[in-house]
C-alpha positions in Angstrom: 136.8 -72.4 119.6 136.4 -74.4 116.4 132.7 -75.1 117.2 131.7 -71.4 116.8 133.8 -71.1 113.6 132.4 -74.3 112.1 128.8 -73.5 113.1 128.1 -70.9 110.3 129.7 -73.2 107.7 127.6 -76.1 108.9 124.4 -74.0 108.6 125.4 -72.7 105.2 126.1 -76.2 104.0 122.8 -77.5 105.3 120.9 -74.6 103.8 122.5 -74.9 100.4 121.9 -78.7 100.4 118.3 -78.1 101.3 117.8 -75.5 98.5 119.7 -77.6 96.0 117.6 -80.7 96.8 114.4 -78.6 96.7 115.2 -77.2 93.3 116.0 -80.6 91.9 112.8 -82.1 93.4 110.7 -79.1 92.3 111.2 -80.0 88.6 108.0 -81.4 87.1 
């Protein structure tokens, strides 16, 4: 099913977005 195939991609996108946002906010 497409749900199981899209699940890892969704998690990766969310994780990358969170890390990218944290890195940009972490700047002094």
